[in-house]
C-alpha positions in Angstrom: 0.0 0.0 0.0 1.5 3.3 -1.1 0.7 6.5 0.8 0.9 10.2 0.5 0.4 12.7 3.3 0.0 16.4 3.2 -1.9 19.2 4.9 -5.1 20.8 3.5 -8.4 22.0 4.7 -6.7 22.7 8.1 -6.2 19.0 8.7 -4.0 16.1 7.7 -4.9 14.3 4.4 -3.8 10.7 3.9 -4.0 9.0 0.6 -3.4 5.3 0.3 -3.6 3.1 -2.8 -2.5 -0.3 -4.3 -1.5 -0.9 -7.9 1.1 0.2 -10.4 3.4 2.7 -8.7 3.7 5.1 -11.7 -0.1 5.2 -12.0 -0.6 5.7 -8.3 1.9 8.6 -8.4 -0.1 10.2 -11.1 -3.2 9.7 -9.1 -1.7 11.3 -6.0 -0.9 14.3 -8.1 -4.4 14.5 -9.5 -5.9 14.2 -6.0 -3.7 16.9 -4.5 -4.7 19.3 -7.3 -8.4 18.4 -6.9 -8.4 18.9 -3.1 -6.6 22.3 -3.5 -9.2 23.5 -6.0 -12.1 22.4 -3.9 -10.7 23.8 -0.7 -10.4 27.1 -2.4 -14.0 26.9 -3.5 -15.6 25.9 -0.1 -13.4 27.6 2.5 -15.1 30.3 4.6 -11.7 31.7 5.6 -11.1 33.4 2.3 -13.1 36.3 0.8 -12.2 35.0 -2.6 -13.9 31.6 -2.2 -17.1 30.8 -3.9 -18.7 30.1 -0.6 -17.9 33.6 0.6 -19.3 35.1 -2.6 -22.5 33.1 -2.0 -22.9 34.3 1.6 -22.4 37.9 0.4 -25.2 37.4 -2.2 -27.7 36.4 0.5 -31.1 37.9 -0.4 -30.6 37.5 -4.2 -30.1 34.7 -6.7 -26.5 33.4 -6.9 -25.1 31.5 -9.9 -23.3 28.5 -8.3 -20.8 26.1 -9.8 -22.1 22.6 -10.3 -19.9 21.5 -7.3 -21.3 24.1 -5.0 -24.8 23.4 -6.1 -24.4 19.6 -5.5 -23.0 20.1 -2.0 -25.7 22.6 -1.0 -28.4 20.2 -2.2 -26.8 17.3 -0.2 -26.6 19.6 2.8 -30.3 20.5 2.5 -31.3 16.9 2.4 -29.2 15.9 5.3 -30.5 18.9 7.3 -34.0 17.5 6.8 -33.0 13.9 7.5 -31.4 14.8 10.8 -34.3 16.8 12.0 -32.2 20.0 11.8 -29.4 18.8 14.1 -27.1 19.0 11.2 -27.3 22.7 10.3 -25.0 24.3 7.8 -26.4 27.7 8.6 -24.3 28.2 11.7 -21.6 30.6 10.4 -22.6 33.5 12.5 -22.8 31.4 15.6 -19.3 30.0 14.9 -17.9 33.5 14.5 -19.6 34.6 17.7 -17.8 32.0 19.8 -14.4 32.8 18.3 -14.2 30.4 15.4 -13.7 33.2 13.0 -10.3 32.0 11.6 -8.9 28.7 10.8 -8.0 26.2 13.6 -4.3 26.5 12.5 -4.4 30.2 13.3 -6.4 29.7 16.5 -3.8 27.1 17.7 -1.0 29.4 16.7 -2.2 32.5 18.5 -3.9 30.8 21.5 -6.7 32.3 23.5 -9.5 34.0 21.5 -10.8 37.3 22.9 -14.5 37.4 23.9 -16.8 38.9 21.3 -18.2 42.3 22.1 -21.8 42.1 23.1 -21.7 38.3 22.8 -25.0 36.5 22.7 -25.8 32.9 21.5 -26.9 32.7 17.9 -29.1 29.6 17.3 -28.9 28.2 13.8 -30.9 29.9 11.1 -31.8 26.6 9.5 -32.4 26.3 5.8 -36.0 27.6 5.7 -36.3 29.8 2.7 -33.4 28.3 0.8 -34.3 27.9 -2.9 -32.4 25.8 -5.5 -33.0 26.1 -9.2 -31.9 22.7 -10.6 -32.1 23.8 -14.2 -29.7 26.8 -13.9 -27.7 25.8 -10.7 -28.8 29.0 -9.0 -29.1 29.3 -5.3 -31.2 31.7 -3.2 -30.1 32.3 0.4 -32.4 34.2 2.7 -30.8 37.5 3.9 -30.5 36.1 7.4 -28.6 32.9 6.4 -24.8 32.5 6.1 -23.5 29.0 5.3 -20.6 27.1 6.7 -20.2 23.9 4.6 -17.0 22.8 6.2 -17.8 19.3 7.5 -20.1 18.2 4.7 -17.9 19.7 2.0 -14.9 17.9 3.6 -16.7 14.6 3.4 -17.8 15.3 -0.2 -14.3 16.2 -1.2 -12.9 13.0 0.4 -15.3 10.8 -1.5 -14.7 12.6 -4.9 -11.0 12.5 -4.3 -11.1 8.7 -3.6 -13.2 8.3 -6.8 -10.5 10.1 -8.7 -7.8 8.0 -7.2 -9.6 4.8 -8.0 -9.0 5.6 -11.7 -5.3 5.1 -11.0 -5.3 2.2 -8.6 -6.8 -1.2 -7.7 -7.9 -0.2 -4.2 -7.7 3.1 -2.4 -8.8 5.3 0.4 -8.7 9.0 1.2 -8.7 10.2 4.9 -9.5 13.9 5.3 -9.1 14.4 9.0 -11.3 11.6 10.1 -13.6 11.6 7.0 -12.7 8.5 5.0 -13.9 7.0 1.8 -12.7 3.6 0.8 -12.9 1.9 -2.6 -12.2 -1.7 -3.3 -10.3 -3.8 -0.7 -6.6 -4.3 0.1 -4.8 -7.1 -1.6 -5.5 -10.4 0.2 -8.2 -9.0 2.4 -11.9 -8.2 1.9 -12.0 -5.3 4.3 -10.1 -2.3 5.6 -8.7 -2.0 9.1 -9.4 1.4 10.6 -8.3 2.5 14.1 -10.9 4.0 16.4 -9.0 6.7 18.2 -9.4 7.2 22.0 -10.6 10.8 22.3 -9.1 11.0 25.7 -5.7 9.8 24.6 -4.9 11.0 21.0 -2.7 8.6 19.1 -4.0 5.5 20.9 -6.9 3.4 19.6 -9.8 2.1 21.6 -10.6 -0.5 18.9 -9.8 -1.7 15.4 -12.6 -1.7 12.9 -12.9 -3.9 9.9 -15.0 -2.1 7.3 -15.9 -2.7 3.7 -15.7 0.0 1.0 -17.8 3.1 1.7 -17.6 5.9 4.1 -16.4 6.3 7.7 -16.6 9.7 9.6 -15.8 10.7 13.1 -17.1 13.7 14.9 -15.5 14.7 18.3 -15.7 17.4 20.9 -12.0 16.9 21.8 -10.3 17.7 18.6 -10.9 21.4 17.9 -11.0 23.2 21.2 -10.0 26.7 22.3 -10.5 29.2 25.1 -12.6 32.3 24.5 -11.8 34.5 27.4 -12.5 32.2 30.3 -14.9 30.0 28.4 -13.9 26.6 26.9 -15.2 26.2 23.4 -15.4 23.4 20.8 -16.6 23.5 17.2 -19.6 21.2 17.4 -22.5 23.6 17.9 -26.0 22.7 18.9 -28.2 24.6 16.4 -30.9 24.8 19.0 -28.7 27.0 21.2 -25.9 28.3 19.0 -23.4 27.1 21.6 -21.0 24.2 21.8 -23.0 21.1 22.2 -23.4 19.6 25.7 -23.5 15.9 25.1 -22.6 12.6 26.8 -20.5 11.6 23.8 -16.8 12.3 23.4 -16.9 11.1 19.8 -19.2 9.4 17.4 -18.1 7.4 14.4 -20.6 6.6 11.6 -20.3 4.1 8.8 -22.5 4.9 5.8 -22.5 4.5 2.0 -21.8 8.2 1.3 -19.1 10.3 3.0 -21.3 13.4 3.4 -24.0 11.3 5.0 -21.5 9.7 7.5 -20.2 13.2 8.3 -23.6 14.8 8.9 -25.0 11.9 11.0 -21.8 11.6 13.1 -22.2 15.3 14.0 -26.0 15.1 14.5 -25.7 12.0 16.7 -23.0 13.6 18.8 -25.3 16.6 19.4 -28.3 14.4 20.1 -26.6 12.3 22.8 -27.1 8.7 23.6 -30.7 8.9 24.5 -31.8 10.3 21.1 -29.2 8.6 18.9 -31.4 5.5 18.2 -34.3 7.6 17.0 -32.1 9.7 14.8 -30.5 6.7 13.2 -33.9 5.3 12.4 -34.4 8.2 10.0 -32.0 6.6 7.4 -31.3 2.9 7.1 -27.9 1.5 6.3 -26.0 3.6 9.0 -23.9 2.2 11.8 -22.8 4.2 14.8 -19.9 3.5 17.2 -19.5 6.1 19.9 -17.3 6.9 22.9 -19.2 8.1 26.0 -17.8 10.7 28.5 -16.8 7.8 30.8 -14.7 6.2 28.0 -17.1 3.3 27.3 -17.7 2.2 23.8 -21.3 2.1 22.6 -22.8 1.0 19.3 -25.9 0.7 17.2 -27.4 -2.6 16.0 -24.8 -4.7 14.2 -21.9 -2.4 15.2 -20.0 -5.4 16.8 -19.9 -6.9 13.3 -17.4 -4.2 12.3 -15.2 -4.4 15.5 -12.2 -6.7 15.1 -10.7 -5.9 18.4 -11.5 -3.6 21.3 -9.5 -2.8 24.5 -10.6 -4.8 27.5 -12.1 -1.7 29.1 -13.9 -0.6 26.0 -16.1 -3.4 25.0 -19.1 -2.1 23.0 -22.5 -1.9 24.6 -25.6 -1.8 22.2 -27.7 1.3 22.3 
């Protein structure tokens, strides 16, 4: 298995592929270029991005690229399927808690100053969003500003893997915990994926054996910072506009599509263990494996089918 690692989208990107070395090298180059182009399109940290242009155009029709239009349509559908717990209209709320720059910058400069006149900003939701399928035009209500970060990252990871598959026999793209897997490693019908311990980064609680498809993890321990004397993390509850208060530390979801896995991992994390089962029932074919605040491993029906090994103190309990 040949690999390529680089940093993009404020996270580590890992490409892995099997096949002819020269073809794989070409594929790695193609994927690097694709990710750079799509990061420039979807980032909210650049005024020159298409997403920033769309947000500035709120209240009027915007001519979107086919890529932007596709991701917004997917985000709208996932917003509905998760009962609004996945909400891409949280940009103002994220800015208000200090996430107004990339995590690389926040980590570099440390503490974020409190916002003047701070008040919680619940998600605006997507009510009033209009999509013109014929022309790829988008209408954002004047009050809506989108942050497509997570769902766009999942979409990019899947498209990148599909590009890499043209140059390899089996491949995967891991974009900071959003994975899409195609084919299977030589001599094996499944992929082995480490389930990281959110309390001890770099150590795994379990090893998963998964077929091709998507795996996404959402965690409240990865992107954290201080805003004045308030601890913050980037998973916001759209009902309050504040960092989610949840009994999960992390949630990993297996699904056919990367954007679906990403959105449901975030929604289940926000929902907490009591509501996760109901949320998962909204869409069949999704498997959840979560880590609770006490470090125990919980899973949805059939989740044990994907666990090859778990630490003795992290045996999964069915939801």
